[in-house]
Backbone and ligand atoms as CSV (ligand in chain L), in Angstrom:
chain,resi,resn,atom,element,x,y,z
A,1,MET,N,N,-0.034,-4.643,20.356
A,1,MET,CA,C,-0.546,-6.142,20.346
A,1,MET,C,C,0.482,-7.090,20.696
A,2,ASP,N,N,0.258,-7.770,21.687
A,2,ASP,CA,C,1.386,-8.785,22.196
A,2,ASP,C,C,1.578,-9.734,20.955
A,3,ILE,N,N,2.926,-10.064,20.570
A,3,ILE,CA,C,3.399,-10.706,19.419
A,3,ILE,C,C,2.803,-12.238,19.658
A,4,ASN,N,N,2.755,-12.570,20.835
A,4,ASN,CA,C,2.210,-14.070,21.340
A,4,ASN,C,C,0.797,-14.359,20.839
A,5,VAL,N,N,0.009,-13.100,20.959
A,5,VAL,CA,C,-1.507,-13.143,20.430
A,5,VAL,C,C,-1.223,-13.408,19.001
A,6,VAL,N,N,-0.493,-12.704,18.370
A,6,VAL,CA,C,-0.459,-12.851,16.828
A,6,VAL,C,C,-0.076,-14.350,16.521
A,7,ASN,N,N,0.985,-14.681,17.209
A,7,ASN,CA,C,1.651,-16.007,17.043
A,7,ASN,C,C,0.689,-17.234,17.105
A,8,ALA,N,N,-0.452,-16.767,18.055
A,8,ALA,CA,C,-1.453,-17.947,18.371
A,8,ALA,C,C,-2.532,-17.824,17.429
A,9,LEU,N,N,-2.634,-16.909,16.462
A,9,LEU,CA,C,-3.824,-16.790,15.547
A,9,LEU,C,C,-3.919,-17.843,14.704
A,10,THR,N,N,-5.016,-18.322,14.297
A,10,THR,CA,C,-5.367,-19.308,13.467
A,10,THR,C,C,-4.925,-18.716,11.987
A,11,TYR,N,N,-4.730,-19.614,11.023
A,11,TYR,CA,C,-4.439,-18.962,9.679
A,11,TYR,C,C,-5.511,-17.989,9.205
A,12,GLU,N,N,-6.747,-18.486,9.277
A,12,GLU,CA,C,-7.931,-17.558,9.023
A,12,GLU,C,C,-7.841,-16.173,9.751
A,13,ASP,N,N,-7.554,-16.330,11.002
A,13,ASP,CA,C,-7.678,-15.050,11.777
A,13,ASP,C,C,-6.412,-14.125,11.308
A,14,PHE,N,N,-5.340,-14.871,11.026
A,14,PHE,CA,C,-4.080,-13.962,10.867
A,14,PHE,C,C,-4.256,-13.464,9.458
A,15,VAL,N,N,-5.049,-14.147,8.556
A,15,VAL,CA,C,-5.182,-13.394,7.154
A,15,VAL,C,C,-6.280,-12.477,7.315
A,16,LYS,N,N,-7.202,-12.539,8.107
A,16,LYS,CA,C,-8.260,-11.523,8.355
A,16,LYS,C,C,-7.739,-10.349,8.957
A,17,LEU,N,N,-6.756,-10.317,9.856
A,17,LEU,CA,C,-6.108,-9.287,10.712
A,17,LEU,C,C,-5.120,-8.591,9.608
A,18,PHE,N,N,-4.458,-9.351,9.004
A,18,PHE,CA,C,-3.170,-8.776,8.209
A,18,PHE,C,C,-3.466,-8.743,6.700
A,19,GLY,N,N,-4.488,-9.302,6.269
A,19,GLY,CA,C,-4.684,-9.469,4.700
A,19,GLY,C,C,-4.556,-8.315,3.859
A,20,ASN,N,N,-4.868,-7.177,4.428
A,20,ASN,CA,C,-4.746,-5.878,3.584
A,20,ASN,C,C,-3.557,-5.094,3.643
A,21,VAL,N,N,-2.569,-5.544,4.556
A,21,VAL,CA,C,-1.459,-4.619,4.745
A,21,VAL,C,C,-0.898,-4.422,3.444
A,22,VAL,N,N,-0.814,-5.213,2.554
A,22,VAL,CA,C,-0.405,-4.726,1.146
A,22,VAL,C,C,-1.814,-4.780,0.382
A,23,GLU,N,N,-2.059,-3.728,-0.188
A,23,GLU,CA,C,-3.438,-3.463,-0.724
A,23,GLU,C,C,-3.864,-4.638,-1.690
A,24,LYS,N,N,-5.038,-5.287,-1.269
A,24,LYS,CA,C,-5.774,-6.273,-1.981
A,24,LYS,C,C,-4.756,-7.412,-2.386
A,25,CYS,N,N,-3.717,-7.771,-1.672
A,25,CYS,CA,C,-2.855,-8.875,-1.658
A,25,CYS,C,C,-3.025,-9.888,-0.540
A,26,PRO,N,N,-4.059,-10.379,0.060
A,26,PRO,CA,C,-4.000,-11.226,0.999
A,26,PRO,C,C,-3.040,-12.371,1.091
A,27,LEU,N,N,-2.805,-12.740,-0.175
A,27,LEU,CA,C,-1.901,-13.873,-0.303
A,27,LEU,C,C,-0.700,-13.837,0.303
A,28,ILE,N,N,-0.169,-12.413,0.381
A,28,ILE,CA,C,1.156,-12.279,0.984
A,28,ILE,C,C,1.028,-12.631,2.559
A,29,SER,N,N,0.005,-12.142,3.316
A,29,SER,CA,C,0.132,-12.584,4.537
A,29,SER,C,C,-0.074,-13.932,4.760
A,30,ALA,N,N,-0.793,-14.580,3.845
A,30,ALA,CA,C,-1.128,-15.950,3.918
A,30,ALA,C,C,0.219,-16.940,3.764
A,31,ALA,N,N,0.964,-16.245,2.717
A,31,ALA,CA,C,2.221,-16.888,2.431
A,31,ALA,C,C,3.295,-16.929,3.743
A,32,ILE,N,N,3.077,-15.660,4.405
A,32,ILE,CA,C,4.292,-15.701,5.684
A,32,ILE,C,C,3.783,-16.184,6.723
A,33,TRP,N,N,2.420,-16.389,7.013
A,33,TRP,CA,C,1.865,-17.024,8.247
A,33,TRP,C,C,2.649,-18.258,8.704
A,34,SER,N,N,3.225,-19.162,7.770
A,34,SER,CA,C,3.964,-20.436,8.060
A,34,SER,C,C,5.361,-20.094,8.669
A,35,HIS,N,N,5.861,-18.797,8.702
A,35,HIS,CA,C,7.062,-18.323,9.276
A,35,HIS,C,C,6.706,-18.000,10.830
A,36,ARG,N,N,5.630,-18.072,11.320
A,36,ARG,CA,C,5.515,-17.870,12.712
A,36,ARG,C,C,6.348,-19.055,13.598
A,37,PRO,N,N,6.644,-18.751,14.724
A,37,PRO,CA,C,6.408,-17.637,15.751
A,37,PRO,C,C,7.187,-16.296,15.219
A,38,PHE,N,N,6.660,-15.208,15.088
A,38,PHE,CA,C,7.322,-14.023,14.748
A,38,PHE,C,C,7.707,-13.446,16.044
A,39,LYS,N,N,9.170,-12.774,15.807
A,39,LYS,CA,C,9.749,-12.292,17.042
A,39,LYS,C,C,9.044,-11.024,17.476
A,40,ASP,N,N,8.744,-10.026,16.444
A,40,ASP,CA,C,7.945,-9.165,16.799
A,40,ASP,C,C,7.260,-8.389,15.634
A,41,LEU,N,N,6.779,-7.349,15.541
A,41,LEU,CA,C,6.158,-6.785,14.270
A,41,LEU,C,C,7.201,-6.506,13.157
A,42,ALA,N,N,8.183,-5.993,13.682
A,42,ALA,CA,C,9.302,-5.819,12.511
A,42,ALA,C,C,9.646,-7.009,11.842
A,43,ASP,N,N,9.482,-8.204,12.514
A,43,ASP,CA,C,9.938,-9.624,12.078
A,43,ASP,C,C,8.802,-9.922,10.913
A,44,ILE,N,N,7.482,-9.479,11.186
A,44,ILE,CA,C,6.466,-9.878,10.431
A,44,ILE,C,C,6.669,-8.930,8.769
A,45,GLU,N,N,7.079,-7.699,9.329
A,45,GLU,CA,C,7.450,-6.802,8.230
A,45,GLU,C,C,8.524,-7.256,7.297
A,46,ALA,N,N,9.645,-7.635,7.961
A,46,ALA,CA,C,10.899,-8.543,7.152
A,46,ALA,C,C,10.438,-9.740,6.262
A,47,HIS,N,N,9.332,-10.441,6.919
A,47,HIS,CA,C,9.160,-11.608,6.062
A,47,HIS,C,C,8.255,-11.093,4.811
A,48,ILE,N,N,7.362,-10.068,4.876
A,48,ILE,CA,C,6.559,-9.532,3.883
A,48,ILE,C,C,7.486,-8.820,2.821
A,49,THR,N,N,8.388,-8.076,3.320
A,49,THR,CA,C,9.275,-7.541,2.431
A,49,THR,C,C,10.031,-8.496,1.643
A,50,GLU,N,N,10.674,-9.744,2.543
A,50,GLU,CA,C,11.526,-10.727,1.698
A,50,GLU,C,C,10.462,-11.308,0.602
A,51,PHE,N,N,9.204,-11.661,0.834
A,51,PHE,CA,C,8.420,-12.175,0.024
A,51,PHE,C,C,8.159,-11.342,-1.126
A,52,ILE,N,N,7.936,-9.982,-1.081
A,52,ILE,CA,C,7.784,-9.058,-2.201
A,52,ILE,C,C,9.010,-9.135,-3.193
A,53,LEU,N,N,10.138,-8.885,-2.445
A,53,LEU,CA,C,11.420,-8.766,-3.083
A,53,LEU,C,C,11.928,-9.969,-3.996
A,54,SER,N,N,11.352,-11.196,-3.335
A,54,SER,CA,C,11.483,-12.433,-4.054
A,54,SER,C,C,10.866,-12.699,-5.459
A,55,LEU,N,N,9.870,-11.894,-5.472
A,55,LEU,CA,C,9.077,-11.952,-6.829
A,55,LEU,C,C,9.660,-11.653,-8.104
A,56,PRO,N,N,9.481,-12.158,-9.123
A,56,PRO,CA,C,9.921,-11.698,-10.530
A,56,PRO,C,C,9.419,-10.306,-10.772
A,57,ASP,N,N,9.869,-9.580,-11.516
A,57,ASP,CA,C,9.335,-8.200,-12.005
A,57,ASP,C,C,8.012,-8.150,-12.219
A,58,SER,N,N,7.376,-9.244,-13.013
A,58,SER,CA,C,5.872,-9.355,-13.328
A,58,SER,C,C,5.106,-9.454,-12.054
A,59,GLY,N,N,5.731,-10.038,-10.893
A,59,GLY,CA,C,4.955,-10.426,-9.700
A,59,GLY,C,C,4.932,-8.974,-9.005
A,60,LYS,N,N,6.135,-8.259,-9.017
A,60,LYS,CA,C,6.100,-6.864,-8.168
A,60,LYS,C,C,5.060,-6.162,-8.984
A,61,GLU,N,N,5.043,-6.100,-10.300
A,61,GLU,CA,C,4.088,-5.258,-10.920
A,61,GLU,C,C,2.661,-5.588,-10.743
A,62,GLY,N,N,2.405,-6.961,-10.479
A,62,GLY,CA,C,1.112,-7.429,-10.199
A,62,GLY,C,C,0.710,-6.835,-8.883
A,63,ILE,N,N,1.443,-6.589,-7.839
A,63,ILE,CA,C,1.311,-5.927,-6.571
A,63,ILE,C,C,0.947,-4.488,-6.803
A,64,LEU,N,N,1.691,-3.941,-7.761
A,64,LEU,CA,C,1.363,-2.402,-7.883
A,64,LEU,C,C,0.076,-2.189,-8.598
A,65,ARG,N,N,-0.278,-3.210,-9.509
A,65,ARG,CA,C,-1.722,-3.076,-10.237
A,65,ARG,C,C,-2.762,-3.240,-9.124
A,66,CYS,N,N,-2.524,-3.788,-8.056
A,66,CYS,CA,C,-3.665,-3.906,-6.916
A,66,CYS,C,C,-4.058,-2.557,-6.277
A,67,HIS,N,N,-3.185,-1.625,-6.688
A,67,HIS,CA,C,-3.403,-0.244,-5.995
A,67,HIS,C,C,-4.346,0.621,-6.676
A,68,PRO,N,N,-5.173,1.105,-6.138
A,68,PRO,CA,C,-6.318,2.034,-6.658
A,68,PRO,C,C,-5.400,3.315,-7.013
A,69,ASP,N,N,-5.859,4.237,-8.002
A,69,ASP,CA,C,-5.200,5.385,-8.262
A,69,ASP,C,C,-5.507,6.294,-7.356
A,70,LEU,N,N,-4.709,7.284,-7.037
A,70,LEU,CA,C,-4.887,8.329,-6.047
A,70,LEU,C,C,-5.884,9.221,-6.816
A,71,ALA,N,N,-6.872,9.775,-6.061
A,71,ALA,CA,C,-8.091,10.517,-6.558
A,71,ALA,C,C,-8.727,10.087,-7.872
A,72,GLY,N,N,-8.758,8.633,-8.144
A,72,GLY,CA,C,-9.115,7.954,-9.146
A,72,GLY,C,C,-10.789,7.505,-9.326
A,73,ARG,N,N,-11.010,6.701,-10.037
A,73,ARG,CA,C,-12.342,6.050,-10.123
A,73,ARG,C,C,-12.999,5.312,-8.777
A,74,ASP,N,N,-12.004,4.626,-8.209
A,74,ASP,CA,C,-12.457,3.978,-6.765
A,74,ASP,C,C,-12.781,5.070,-5.974
A,75,LEU,N,N,-12.075,5.988,-5.855
A,75,LEU,CA,C,-12.309,7.128,-4.886
A,75,LEU,C,C,-13.581,7.890,-5.152
A,76,GLN,N,N,-13.894,8.182,-6.550
A,76,GLN,CA,C,-15.043,8.879,-6.842
A,76,GLN,C,C,-16.350,8.040,-6.553
A,77,SER,N,N,-16.158,6.749,-6.799
A,77,SER,CA,C,-17.220,5.771,-6.653
A,77,SER,C,C,-17.428,5.171,-5.346
A,78,GLY,N,N,-16.508,5.637,-4.270
A,78,GLY,CA,C,-16.566,5.160,-2.890
A,78,GLY,C,C,-16.297,3.544,-2.865
A,79,THR,N,N,-15.392,2.996,-3.702
A,79,THR,CA,C,-15.186,1.764,-3.673
A,79,THR,C,C,-13.837,1.415,-3.162
A,80,LEU,N,N,-13.067,2.327,-2.722
A,80,LEU,CA,C,-11.739,2.131,-1.843
A,80,LEU,C,C,-11.997,1.110,-0.735
A,81,THR,N,N,-10.712,0.440,-0.562
A,81,THR,CA,C,-10.666,-0.311,0.901
A,81,THR,C,C,-10.769,0.718,1.991
A,82,ARG,N,N,-11.090,0.240,3.186
A,82,ARG,CA,C,-11.307,1.082,4.104
A,82,ARG,C,C,-9.742,1.765,4.477
A,83,GLU,N,N,-8.617,1.120,4.408
A,83,GLU,CA,C,-7.492,1.613,4.421
A,83,GLU,C,C,-6.989,2.703,3.467
A,84,SER,N,N,-7.294,2.367,2.265
A,84,SER,CA,C,-7.074,3.183,1.269
A,84,SER,C,C,-7.723,4.439,1.308
A,85,GLN,N,N,-9.258,4.432,1.687
A,85,GLN,CA,C,-9.922,5.618,1.857
A,85,GLN,C,C,-9.416,6.705,2.926
A,86,GLU,N,N,-8.989,5.918,4.150
A,86,GLU,CA,C,-8.332,6.700,5.120
A,86,GLU,C,C,-7.035,7.447,4.552
A,87,GLU,N,N,-6.189,6.684,3.912
A,87,GLU,CA,C,-4.814,7.261,3.415
A,87,GLU,C,C,-5.192,8.298,2.459
A,88,GLN,N,N,-5.939,7.985,1.462
A,88,GLN,CA,C,-6.234,8.944,0.403
A,88,GLN,C,C,-6.827,10.455,0.916
A,89,SER,N,N,-7.775,10.215,1.991
A,89,SER,CA,C,-8.552,11.489,2.388
A,89,SER,C,C,-7.405,12.230,3.206
A,90,GLN,N,N,-6.708,11.462,4.048
A,90,GLN,CA,C,-5.568,12.090,4.920
A,90,GLN,C,C,-4.608,12.898,4.053
A,91,ALA,N,N,-4.535,12.437,2.771
A,91,ALA,CA,C,-3.320,13.146,1.738
A,91,ALA,C,C,-4.152,14.160,1.063
A,92,GLY,N,N,-5.521,14.442,1.260
A,92,GLY,CA,C,-6.119,15.613,0.605
A,92,GLY,C,C,-6.734,15.163,-0.818
A,93,MET,N,N,-6.879,14.061,-0.929
A,93,MET,CA,C,-7.478,13.612,-2.143
A,93,MET,C,C,-8.824,13.617,-2.329
A,94,THR,N,N,-9.629,13.672,-1.148
A,94,THR,CA,C,-11.090,13.960,-1.084
A,94,THR,C,C,-11.379,15.318,-1.171
A,95,THR,N,N,-10.654,16.214,-1.375
A,95,THR,CA,C,-10.907,17.611,-1.344
A,95,THR,C,C,-10.443,18.356,-2.325
A,96,LEU,N,N,-10.090,17.758,-3.394
A,96,LEU,CA,C,-9.439,18.282,-4.642
A,96,LEU,C,C,-10.645,18.942,-5.605
A,97,ASP,N,N,-10.303,20.022,-6.022
A,97,ASP,CA,C,-11.208,20.620,-6.985
A,97,ASP,C,C,-11.143,19.953,-8.236
A,98,SER,N,N,-12.197,20.338,-9.256
A,98,SER,CA,C,-12.281,19.672,-10.548
A,98,SER,C,C,-10.893,19.678,-11.262
A,99,ALA,N,N,-10.388,20.890,-11.320
A,99,ALA,CA,C,-9.138,20.985,-12.009
A,99,ALA,C,C,-8.081,20.084,-11.623
A,100,GLU,N,N,-7.992,19.958,-10.212
A,100,GLU,CA,C,-6.722,19.051,-9.580
A,100,GLU,C,C,-7.189,17.561,-9.894
A,101,VAL,N,N,-8.512,17.384,-9.753
A,101,VAL,CA,C,-9.015,15.938,-10.217
A,101,VAL,C,C,-8.589,15.509,-11.461
A,102,LEU,N,N,-8.783,16.392,-12.667
A,102,LEU,CA,C,-8.470,16.273,-13.797
A,102,LEU,C,C,-6.795,16.244,-14.119
A,103,GLN,N,N,-6.097,17.017,-13.257
A,103,GLN,CA,C,-4.653,16.878,-13.349
A,103,GLN,C,C,-4.123,15.547,-12.817
A,104,MET,N,N,-4.748,15.115,-11.759
A,104,MET,CA,C,-4.320,13.714,-11.452
A,104,MET,C,C,-4.640,12.675,-12.393
A,105,TYR,N,N,-5.794,12.856,-12.856
A,105,TYR,CA,C,-6.318,11.675,-14.002
A,105,TYR,C,C,-5.284,11.809,-15.069
A,106,ARG,N,N,-4.965,12.941,-15.493
A,106,ARG,CA,C,-3.913,13.083,-16.746
A,106,ARG,C,C,-2.817,12.527,-16.232
A,107,LEU,N,N,-2.127,12.764,-15.050
A,107,LEU,CA,C,-0.839,12.258,-14.829
A,107,LEU,C,C,-0.732,10.911,-14.534
A,108,ASN,N,N,-1.876,10.335,-13.874
A,108,ASN,CA,C,-1.980,8.930,-13.595
A,108,ASN,C,C,-2.026,8.237,-14.990
A,109,SER,N,N,-2.672,8.758,-15.914
A,109,SER,CA,C,-2.875,8.170,-17.174
A,109,SER,C,C,-1.494,8.025,-17.988
A,110,GLU,N,N,-0.738,9.114,-17.883
A,110,GLU,CA,C,0.287,9.206,-18.667
A,110,GLU,C,C,1.265,8.239,-17.995
A,111,TYR,N,N,1.375,8.202,-16.552
A,111,TYR,CA,C,2.210,7.376,-15.819
A,111,TYR,C,C,2.065,5.956,-16.196
A,112,LYS,N,N,0.816,5.520,-16.295
A,112,LYS,CA,C,0.323,4.029,-16.549
A,112,LYS,C,C,0.620,3.675,-17.978
A,113,GLU,N,N,0.446,4.718,-18.924
A,113,GLU,CA,C,0.729,4.622,-20.351
A,113,GLU,C,C,2.190,4.054,-20.374
A,114,ARG,N,N,3.012,4.775,-19.839
A,114,ARG,CA,C,4.495,4.758,-19.699
A,114,ARG,C,C,4.998,3.436,-19.301
A,115,PHE,N,N,4.419,2.962,-17.803
A,115,PHE,CA,C,5.125,1.916,-17.313
A,115,PHE,C,C,4.221,0.801,-17.174
A,116,GLY,N,N,2.990,0.754,-17.358
A,116,GLY,CA,C,2.211,-0.503,-17.649
A,116,GLY,C,C,1.533,-0.818,-16.224
A,117,PHE,N,N,1.969,0.049,-15.119
A,117,PHE,CA,C,1.259,-0.078,-13.777
A,117,PHE,C,C,1.137,1.230,-13.138
A,118,PRO,N,N,0.022,1.371,-12.099
A,118,PRO,CA,C,-0.215,2.577,-11.643
A,118,PRO,C,C,0.910,3.318,-10.705
A,119,PHE,N,N,0.870,4.496,-10.547
A,119,PHE,CA,C,1.727,5.358,-9.708
A,119,PHE,C,C,1.183,5.059,-8.379
A,120,VAL,N,N,2.319,4.666,-7.509
A,120,VAL,CA,C,1.901,4.230,-6.244
A,120,VAL,C,C,3.031,5.017,-5.284
A,121,ILE,N,N,2.220,5.786,-4.171
A,121,ILE,CA,C,3.185,6.550,-3.218
A,121,ILE,C,C,2.453,6.400,-1.914
A,122,CYS,N,N,3.094,6.458,-0.787
A,122,CYS,CA,C,2.717,6.159,0.391
A,122,CYS,C,C,1.904,7.635,0.876
A,123,ALA,N,N,0.667,7.454,0.729
A,123,ALA,CA,C,-0.238,8.825,0.865
A,123,ALA,C,C,-0.158,9.376,2.281
A,124,ARG,N,N,-0.006,8.533,3.334
A,124,ARG,CA,C,0.071,9.048,4.632
A,124,ARG,C,C,1.318,9.871,4.846
A,125,LEU,N,N,2.328,9.697,3.949
A,125,LEU,CA,C,3.799,10.390,4.126
A,125,LEU,C,C,3.755,11.730,3.333
A,126,ASN,N,N,2.600,11.980,2.489
A,126,ASN,CA,C,2.705,12.886,1.431
A,126,ASN,C,C,1.465,13.789,1.370
A,127,LYS,N,N,1.555,15.037,1.346
A,127,LYS,CA,C,0.406,15.826,1.005
A,127,LYS,C,C,0.182,16.112,-0.461
A,128,LYS,N,N,-0.963,16.747,-0.757
A,128,LYS,CA,C,-1.183,16.821,-2.307
A,128,LYS,C,C,-0.231,17.486,-3.077
A,129,ALA,N,N,0.487,18.295,-2.682
A,129,ALA,CA,C,1.504,19.020,-3.649
A,129,ALA,C,C,2.679,18.028,-3.723
A,130,ASP,N,N,2.914,17.216,-2.598
A,130,ASP,CA,C,4.054,16.346,-2.735
A,130,ASP,C,C,3.811,15.156,-3.895
A,131,ILE,N,N,2.510,14.756,-3.661
A,131,ILE,CA,C,1.944,13.680,-4.591
A,131,ILE,C,C,2.136,14.203,-6.120
A,132,VAL,N,N,1.718,15.542,-6.474
A,132,VAL,CA,C,1.835,15.814,-7.724
A,132,VAL,C,C,3.174,15.965,-8.187
A,133,GLY,N,N,3.817,16.564,-7.294
A,133,GLY,CA,C,5.263,16.574,-7.677
A,133,GLY,C,C,6.169,15.492,-8.135
A,134,GLN,N,N,5.787,14.477,-6.995
A,134,GLN,CA,C,6.539,13.043,-7.207
A,134,GLN,C,C,6.108,12.338,-8.551
A,135,LEU,N,N,4.625,12.415,-8.717
A,135,LEU,CA,C,4.267,11.871,-9.968
A,135,LEU,C,C,4.982,12.564,-11.131
A,136,SER,N,N,4.883,13.839,-11.211
A,136,SER,CA,C,5.766,14.529,-12.390
A,136,SER,C,C,7.117,14.046,-12.476
A,137,GLU,N,N,7.775,14.031,-11.309
A,137,GLU,CA,C,9.220,13.727,-11.193
A,137,GLU,C,C,9.567,12.242,-11.763
A,138,ARG,N,N,8.673,11.404,-10.814
A,138,ARG,CA,C,8.980,9.917,-11.226
A,138,ARG,C,C,8.677,9.497,-12.677
A,139,LEU,N,N,7.751,10.202,-13.156
A,139,LEU,CA,C,7.544,9.891,-14.738
A,139,LEU,C,C,8.726,9.766,-15.593
A,140,LYS,N,N,9.775,10.366,-15.164
A,140,LYS,CA,C,11.235,10.693,-15.966
A,140,LYS,C,C,11.944,9.351,-15.722
A,141,ASN,N,N,11.667,8.607,-14.779
A,141,ASN,CA,C,12.352,7.390,-14.457
A,141,ASN,C,C,12.325,6.430,-15.605
A,142,ASP,N,N,13.289,5.495,-15.592
A,142,ASP,CA,C,13.209,4.279,-16.689
A,142,ASP,C,C,12.362,3.273,-15.707
A,143,ARG,N,N,11.902,2.328,-16.382
A,143,ARG,CA,C,10.918,1.493,-15.930
A,143,ARG,C,C,11.568,0.541,-14.816
A,144,ALA,N,N,12.699,0.018,-14.810
A,144,ALA,CA,C,13.228,-0.712,-13.679
A,144,ALA,C,C,13.339,0.054,-12.410
A,145,VAL,N,N,13.903,1.268,-12.571
A,145,VAL,CA,C,14.000,2.159,-11.612
A,145,VAL,C,C,12.671,2.479,-10.896
A,146,GLU,N,N,11.835,2.887,-11.646
A,146,GLU,CA,C,10.428,3.212,-11.108
A,146,GLU,C,C,9.764,2.141,-10.351
A,147,ARG,N,N,9.938,0.839,-11.117
A,147,ARG,CA,C,9.267,-0.418,-10.246
A,147,ARG,C,C,9.956,-0.516,-9.033
A,148,GLU,N,N,11.133,-0.340,-8.971
A,148,GLU,CA,C,11.836,-0.581,-7.435
A,148,GLU,C,C,11.192,0.793,-6.496
A,149,ARG,N,N,11.006,1.927,-7.059
A,149,ARG,CA,C,10.642,2.957,-6.439
A,149,ARG,C,C,9.307,2.748,-5.749
A,150,ALA,N,N,8.498,2.337,-6.713
A,150,ALA,CA,C,7.030,2.143,-6.398
A,150,ALA,C,C,7.049,0.918,-5.413
A,151,ILE,N,N,7.809,-0.031,-5.393
A,151,ILE,CA,C,7.743,-1.085,-4.490
A,151,ILE,C,C,8.222,-0.519,-2.991
A,152,GLU,N,N,9.215,0.266,-3.054
A,152,GLU,CA,C,9.615,1.078,-1.760
A,152,GLU,C,C,8.317,1.722,-1.189
A,153,GLU,N,N,7.453,2.350,-1.924
A,153,GLU,CA,C,6.307,2.794,-1.442
A,153,GLU,C,C,5.130,1.940,-0.828
A,154,VAL,N,N,5.186,0.969,-1.790
A,154,VAL,CA,C,4.338,-0.349,-1.194
A,154,VAL,C,C,4.804,-0.674,0.303
A,155,LYS,N,N,6.007,-0.867,0.359
A,155,LYS,CA,C,6.540,-1.272,1.724
A,155,LYS,C,C,6.191,-0.296,2.854
A,156,LYS,N,N,6.226,1.062,2.408
A,156,LYS,CA,C,5.913,2.111,3.454
A,156,LYS,C,C,4.566,1.883,3.825
A,157,ILE,N,N,3.643,1.771,2.830
A,157,ILE,CA,C,2.258,1.898,2.979
A,157,ILE,C,C,2.040,0.418,4.159
A,158,CYS,N,N,2.586,-0.659,3.884
A,158,CYS,CA,C,2.383,-1.663,4.425
A,158,CYS,C,C,3.060,-1.740,6.030
A,159,ARG,N,N,4.083,-1.023,6.079
A,159,ARG,CA,C,4.610,-0.533,7.340
A,159,ARG,C,C,3.674,0.061,8.406
A,160,LEU,N,N,2.940,1.087,7.844
A,160,LEU,CA,C,2.103,1.699,8.484
A,160,LEU,C,C,0.811,1.203,8.594
A,161,ARG,N,N,0.537,0.550,7.761
A,161,ARG,CA,C,-0.811,-0.404,8.154
A,161,ARG,C,C,-0.618,-1.490,9.139
A,162,LEU,N,N,0.634,-2.136,9.079
A,162,LEU,CA,C,0.826,-2.975,10.259
A,162,LEU,C,C,0.811,-2.301,11.565
A,163,ARG,N,N,1.622,-1.049,11.483
A,163,ARG,CA,C,1.453,-0.411,12.944
A,163,ARG,C,C,-0.073,0.061,13.455
A,164,ASN,N,N,-0.738,0.637,12.298
A,164,ASN,CA,C,-2.222,0.643,12.641
A,164,ASN,C,C,-2.860,-0.281,13.321
A,165,ILE,N,N,-2.716,-1.556,12.805
A,165,ILE,CA,C,-3.446,-2.704,13.441
A,165,ILE,C,C,-3.060,-2.912,14.864
A,166,VAL,N,N,-1.627,-2.814,15.140
A,166,VAL,CA,C,-0.991,-2.960,16.503
A,166,VAL,C,C,-1.770,-1.742,17.421
A,167,LEU,N,N,-1.820,-0.560,16.891
A,167,LEU,CA,C,-2.220,0.434,17.676
A,167,LEU,C,C,-3.607,0.393,18.022
A,168,SER,N,N,-4.406,0.172,17.042
A,168,SER,CA,C,-5.826,0.221,16.922
A,168,SER,C,C,-6.286,-1.040,18.009
A,169,ASP,N,N,-5.481,-1.999,18.004
A,169,ASP,CA,C,-5.738,-3.118,18.869
A,169,ASP,C,C,-5.474,-2.603,20.451
A,170,ILE,N,N,-4.312,-1.994,20.585
A,170,ILE,CA,C,-4.105,-1.547,21.813
A,170,ILE,C,C,-5.105,-0.587,22.305
A,171,GLN,N,N,-5.661,0.368,21.528
A,171,GLN,CA,C,-6.610,1.260,21.835
A,171,GLN,C,C,-7.890,0.446,22.320
A,172,THR,N,N,-8.111,-0.484,21.626
A,172,THR,CA,C,-9.502,-1.219,22.104
A,172,THR,C,C,-9.158,-1.815,23.284
A,173,LYS,N,N,-7.942,-2.043,23.616
A,173,LYS,CA,C,-7.642,-2.755,25.016
A,173,LYS,C,C,-7.645,-1.770,26.025
A,174,LEU,N,N,-7.525,-0.566,25.717
A,174,LEU,CA,C,-7.099,0.472,26.941
A,174,LEU,C,C,-8.514,0.866,27.614
L,1,2AL,N1,N,-1.964,4.700,-6.056
L,1,2AL,C1,C,-1.567,4.893,-4.763
L,1,2AL,O1,O,-0.558,5.206,-4.245
L,1,2AL,N2,N,-2.709,4.517,-3.878
L,1,2AL,C2,C,-2.440,4.680,-2.456
L,1,2AL,N3,N,-1.354,5.049,-1.817
L,1,2AL,C3,C,-1.676,4.758,-0.438
L,1,2AL,O2,O,-1.111,5.126,0.453
L,1,2AL,N4,N,-3.141,4.527,-0.210
L,1,2AL,C4,C,-3.618,4.207,-1.462
L,1,2AL,O3,O,-4.796,3.946,-1.879
């Protein structure tokens, strides 16, 4: 997507296009719109990252709480966002057997109990085994370390969603 096209978008169209690059946090894209003109996609990403990192811990945890559990209730009831549905199915979360669903439920519950926010990982970059391994491993972290680790995953998800928007736009143009 031509960055000049992005820079020419109205506020409403910008938020419509980029509003879910951070799961269920359209306010973030709305907040960075005023920084246009953007040099390139990396510049948009940098502004989003700057916004997230400028938040207090409670704000960062608020972003984490907007993320649906992997293989959780939203997946089972079909209420995931389009992006999340694609990501979770790509990571094999839609083809778990009942024992694996129960294992994810138990680990996610233990994690949420310990940290007060859900386990977040960039599903596109991980397969089922990695996710279970990471979830078990990261449970051992202390809260501050784990909060930062989870925000790193939010940034990876955001980067891939931003690129998806650009690529899908180019495909429609071809
Ligand atoms: N709890 C999560 O990590 N959720 C997700 N990660 C993704 O990459 N997509 C999700 O829905």
